[in-house]
C-alpha positions, 0 to 999 in steps of 0.5 A, spaced: 494 527 512 488 527 517 488 527 523 484 520 523 491 517 519 494 515 525 489 511 527 489 506 520 492 500 522 495 496 515 495 488 515 498 484 510 493 478 507 497 473 503 491 468 503 488 474 500 494 477 496 492 483 498 494 489 504 488 491 508 487 498 512 482 499 518 480 505 521 477 504 528 476 497 526 473 498 520 476 496 513 477 502 510 480 499 503 485 495 501 491 494 496 491 488 492 497 484 489 500 479 485 507 475 487 512 473 482 519 471 483 522 476 486 516 481 485 510 484 488 505 487 483 501 492 486 494 491 481 489 495 485 487 499 490 481 502 493 479 506 499 471 506 501 467 513 500 466 512 507 473 514 509 475 518 503 480 524 505 482 521 511 489 519 509 487 511 508 490 512 501 496 514 504 497 510 510 495 504 506 501 506 501 506 507 506 504 501 510 504 496 505 510 499 502 514 499 509 512 491 509 515 490 503 521 493 505 522 490 511 521 483 508 527 485 503 526 479 498 522 483 493 522 489 488 515 493 487 512 493 481 506 498 480 501 497 476 496 501 480 495 508 478 495 510 485 501 506 488 505 508 482 503 515 484 505 515 491 511 512 490 513 518 485 512 523 491 515 519 495 523 519 493 524 514 499 520 509 496 523 509 489 529 504 491 524 499 492 521 499 484 523 494 479 529 498 475 527 498 467 
């Protein structure tokens, strides 16, 4: 993770159905989701090209999933390839996945 990753702030914006990552006060990326009964489905993650390689995507995934875990009510369905791949690389988040 790049040095700048420590400056990434991730916040949930339920009115927009997405988590947003800000780096030094600028919108750097987002993870869109859908809410269903007992489930959050991540549908798309995007990092602005100006912020690529700065750890924004990883910070965004971690921040969003930490928030889901803290709420404790939802399981995760990662349709977004980035979120799915990130969870696959981080075993400590796999318990959030919906069992198939």
